[in-house]
C-alpha positions as CSV (number, residue, x, y, z in Angstrom):
1,M,239.6,43.4,184.1
2,T,236.0,43.1,185.3
3,I,235.3,43.5,189.0
4,K,232.2,42.9,191.0
5,I,231.4,44.9,194.2
6,H,228.7,44.0,196.6
7,P,228.0,44.2,200.4
8,I,228.9,41.2,202.6
9,S,226.1,42.2,205.0
10,Q,223.5,44.9,205.6
11,D,225.2,46.1,208.9
12,R,225.7,49.8,208.3
13,S,228.5,51.4,210.3
14,D,228.8,55.0,211.3
15,C,232.5,54.5,210.9
16,G,233.4,51.0,209.9
17,E,237.1,50.1,210.2
18,G,239.8,47.5,210.5
19,P,238.6,44.4,208.7
20,I,240.3,41.1,209.5
21,W,239.9,37.7,207.9
22,N,240.4,34.2,209.4
23,S,241.4,31.8,206.6
24,R,240.4,28.7,208.7
25,T,236.9,29.8,209.6
26,G,236.3,32.2,206.7
27,I,235.0,34.8,209.2
28,V,235.5,38.5,208.4
29,S,235.3,40.9,211.4
30,W,235.3,44.6,211.6
31,V,234.5,47.5,214.0
32,D,232.3,50.5,214.1
33,I,234.4,53.0,215.9
34,A,231.7,55.6,216.6
35,G,229.0,53.0,217.2
36,G,230.8,51.1,220.0
37,K,230.3,47.7,218.3
38,W,231.8,45.2,216.0
39,H,230.5,42.8,213.4
40,Q,231.4,39.5,211.9
41,V,230.2,37.4,209.0
42,G,231.2,34.0,207.6
43,L,232.2,34.1,203.9
44,N,232.5,30.4,203.5
45,N,229.0,29.5,204.4
46,G,227.1,32.7,203.7
47,S,226.1,32.9,207.4
48,E,224.1,35.8,208.8
49,S,226.2,38.5,210.3
50,S,226.5,39.0,214.1
51,T,226.9,42.3,216.0
52,F,228.6,42.7,219.4
53,Y,228.5,45.8,221.6
54,V,231.3,47.3,223.8
55,P,231.1,50.0,226.4
56,T,233.7,52.3,224.8
57,I,235.2,53.5,221.5
58,I,236.7,50.6,219.7
59,G,239.4,51.4,217.1
60,A,240.4,47.9,215.9
61,I,240.0,44.3,216.7
62,V,242.2,41.2,216.2
63,E,241.9,37.5,217.1
64,R,243.9,36.0,220.0
65,R,245.7,32.7,219.5
66,T,244.4,31.5,222.9
67,G,240.8,32.3,221.8
68,G,238.6,35.3,221.8
69,Y,239.6,38.7,220.6
70,F,241.8,41.6,221.5
71,A,241.1,45.3,220.8
72,A,242.5,48.8,220.7
73,V,240.0,50.9,222.6
74,K,239.7,54.5,223.9
75,E,241.4,53.7,227.2
76,G,244.1,51.4,225.8
77,F,243.8,47.6,225.3
78,A,240.9,45.2,226.0
79,S,239.9,41.6,225.6
80,L,236.5,40.5,224.5
81,D,234.6,37.6,223.0
82,T,231.4,36.7,221.2
83,V,229.5,35.8,224.3
84,G,229.5,39.2,225.9
85,N,232.7,39.2,228.0
86,Y,234.7,42.4,228.0
87,S,237.7,43.4,230.1
88,T,240.0,46.4,229.9
89,E,243.5,44.8,230.0
90,I,245.7,48.0,230.0
91,E,244.3,51.5,230.6
92,F,246.9,54.2,230.0
93,L,245.6,56.8,227.6
94,P,244.5,60.3,228.8
95,K,240.8,61.1,228.5
96,D,241.4,63.4,225.5
97,Q,243.0,60.6,223.5
98,R,241.9,57.3,221.9
99,M,243.3,54.3,220.1
100,N,242.8,54.0,216.3
101,D,244.0,51.4,213.9
102,A,245.9,48.3,215.0
103,K,247.4,45.1,213.6
104,V,249.5,42.1,214.6
105,D,252.9,41.3,213.1
106,S,254.3,37.9,212.1
107,R,255.5,37.2,215.7
108,G,252.1,37.8,217.2
109,R,252.9,41.3,218.6
110,F,250.1,43.9,218.7
111,W,250.8,47.3,217.1
112,A,248.3,50.2,217.6
113,G,248.3,53.9,216.9
114,S,246.8,56.5,219.3
115,N,245.7,60.1,218.6
116,A,244.1,63.1,220.2
117,I,240.3,63.0,219.9
118,D,240.5,66.5,218.4
119,F,243.4,65.4,216.1
120,S,245.8,67.8,217.7
121,D,249.0,67.8,215.6
122,G,251.9,65.7,216.9
123,V,250.1,64.1,219.8
124,G,249.7,60.6,218.2
125,Q,252.0,57.7,219.0
126,L,252.6,54.2,217.8
127,H,252.5,51.6,220.5
128,L,253.8,48.0,220.6
129,L,252.3,45.5,223.0
130,Q,254.5,42.4,223.2
131,V,253.3,38.9,223.9
132,D,254.3,39.3,227.6
133,F,252.2,42.4,227.8
134,S,255.1,44.7,228.1
135,M,254.7,48.0,226.2
136,R,256.9,50.1,224.0
137,I,256.4,53.4,222.3
138,M,257.7,52.9,218.7
139,E,257.0,56.4,217.2
140,T,255.9,59.8,218.4
141,G,254.9,63.1,216.8
142,L,252.1,61.6,214.8
143,T,248.7,63.2,214.2
144,L,246.4,60.4,213.1
145,P,248.3,57.1,212.8
146,N,246.2,54.9,210.7
147,G,246.8,52.0,208.2
148,L,249.8,49.8,209.1
149,G,251.3,46.7,207.6
150,W,254.4,44.7,206.7
151,S,256.0,43.7,203.4
152,P,255.7,40.0,202.5
153,D,259.4,39.5,203.5
154,N,258.9,41.3,206.8
155,K,261.8,43.7,206.0
156,S,259.6,46.8,205.7
157,F,256.9,48.3,207.9
158,Y,254.3,50.8,206.6
159,L,252.3,53.4,208.5
160,V,249.8,56.0,207.3
161,D,249.4,59.4,209.0
162,S,246.1,60.5,207.6
163,M,246.2,64.2,208.7
164,Q,249.8,64.6,207.6
165,R,248.8,62.9,204.2
166,L,251.8,60.6,204.4
167,L,252.6,57.0,204.0
168,W,255.8,56.2,205.9
169,R,258.1,53.2,205.3
170,Y,260.5,51.9,207.9
171,D,263.1,49.2,207.9
172,F,261.7,46.4,210.1
173,D,263.6,43.8,212.2
174,E,261.3,40.9,212.6
175,D,263.3,39.5,215.5
176,T,263.5,42.6,217.7
177,A,260.5,44.5,216.3
178,E,262.7,47.6,215.8
179,I,261.7,50.1,213.1
180,S,264.3,52.5,211.7
181,N,265.2,54.7,208.7
182,R,261.8,56.3,208.2
183,V,261.1,57.4,204.7
184,A,258.2,59.4,203.4
185,L,257.2,56.8,200.7
186,V,254.0,58.6,199.4
187,R,253.0,62.2,199.9
188,F,249.3,62.4,199.1
189,P,247.9,65.6,197.4
190,D,245.5,67.9,199.2
191,D,242.6,67.0,197.0
192,G,239.9,66.6,199.7
193,S,240.6,63.0,200.4
194,L,242.7,61.4,203.2
195,P,244.7,58.2,203.2
196,D,243.2,55.8,205.8
197,G,243.6,52.0,206.3
198,L,245.8,49.8,204.2
199,T,246.6,46.3,203.3
200,I,249.5,44.6,201.6
201,T,249.1,41.9,198.8
202,D,251.1,38.7,198.7
203,D,253.4,40.3,196.1
204,G,253.9,43.5,198.1
205,L,251.5,46.0,196.5
206,I,250.1,48.5,199.0
207,F,246.4,49.2,198.9
208,V,245.3,52.4,200.6
209,A,241.7,53.4,201.3
210,M,241.1,57.0,200.4
211,W,238.6,58.6,202.9
212,D,236.3,61.1,201.1
213,G,238.0,59.9,197.9
214,A,235.6,57.1,196.8
215,R,238.6,54.9,195.8
216,L,241.6,52.8,196.7
217,E,245.0,53.8,195.6
218,V,247.5,51.0,194.9
219,F,251.3,51.6,195.1
220,T,254.4,49.5,194.4
221,P,256.7,48.8,197.4
222,D,258.8,51.8,196.1
223,G,255.8,54.1,196.4
224,N,255.1,54.5,192.8
225,P,251.4,54.7,191.7
226,F,250.3,51.4,190.3
227,A,246.5,51.4,190.0
228,T,243.3,53.1,191.2
229,I,240.1,51.2,192.2
230,N,237.0,53.3,192.1
231,L,234.3,52.5,194.7
232,P,230.6,53.3,195.0
233,I,231.2,54.8,198.5
234,K,232.7,58.2,199.3
235,R,234.3,57.1,202.5
236,P,236.2,53.8,202.2
237,S,238.1,53.5,205.5
238,S,240.2,50.3,205.4
239,C,240.7,47.1,203.5
240,T,242.0,43.5,203.8
241,F,242.2,40.5,201.5
242,A,240.2,37.3,202.1
243,A,242.5,35.2,199.8
244,D,241.7,36.7,196.4
245,K,238.7,38.8,197.5
246,L,239.2,42.3,198.8
247,I,237.2,43.4,201.8
248,V,236.6,47.2,202.2
249,T,235.0,48.9,205.2
250,S,233.3,52.3,204.9
251,A,231.6,55.0,206.9
252,A,228.0,56.3,206.8
253,G,228.4,59.2,209.1
254,E,227.6,62.6,207.5
255,Q,227.0,60.9,204.2
256,D,224.2,61.3,201.7
257,V,222.9,57.7,201.8
258,E,220.6,58.4,198.8
259,K,223.6,59.4,196.7
260,Y,225.8,56.7,198.2
261,P,223.4,53.9,199.2
262,L,226.3,51.6,200.2
263,S,227.8,54.1,202.6
264,G,228.7,52.4,205.9
265,L,228.5,48.9,204.5
266,T,231.4,46.5,204.3
267,L,232.0,45.6,200.7
268,I,233.6,42.6,198.9
269,V,235.4,43.3,195.7
270,E,235.8,40.3,193.4
271,G,237.7,39.8,190.2
272,L,241.0,41.6,191.1
273,P,244.2,39.8,190.1
274,Y,245.6,40.0,193.6
275,S,245.5,38.1,196.9
276,G,246.6,38.7,200.5
277,P,247.4,36.7,203.6
278,A,245.1,35.9,206.5
279,S,245.1,38.4,209.4
280,A,247.6,37.5,212.1
281,A,246.5,36.7,215.7
282,F,247.8,38.3,218.9
283,N,249.9,35.8,220.9
284,G,249.5,37.5,224.2
């Protein structure tokens, strides 16, 4: 298997995260958590990338089915667009906490993890924002909730806790959004790297970005190691598929850019024999 890795833009992020892909427009978007901004670039037409600024820490961004974008931010949830509009929709987090990674499920519900800014153990929670904007707390006792996703049949939900070095699997009820029967699917070794964002392929493989590990680890739905994809960046942070192309975000903060010149850039990995679905949009 021969793969090709190259940046999709020259926008360097202090902490790039949460890539999403729109299959209709071909646009890939991602955030820079520490930089208070987000980027997007069109893969279909090779368009120039665009950068948009927000007045807060932004953990993740998704598209809205009604237009514009929706984000998990330091204060809670916010709406925004590409012409400069920004509005905090729900503000509920204490000042010593922030939102981190977030995704939308098959029914258009918004899932987001929160954590203490100093990563205090057990403070993190998993939140669900339903399409009527009612909120539910789905999990507590987390430290750094991170990558999340669903199996192709929507019967399993996956969640990473980076600081606990765990990938959890839950039974998932697509109709009610209930998660249950939590199982520690993968316990990552204390080798200096941390599991971060993840994505699920069309056939159910789980791709996990390994922060400080310069690689992606791939697991079967049962949690068995399947493959390792080495990367020319030390801090890959998250990943998603744009059809058969893998998009990987990364962080430049505290990195030796001379040693890792692609640090902080968002990369495209071509030549992998896998594919993934388009990112879902929030229906609220």
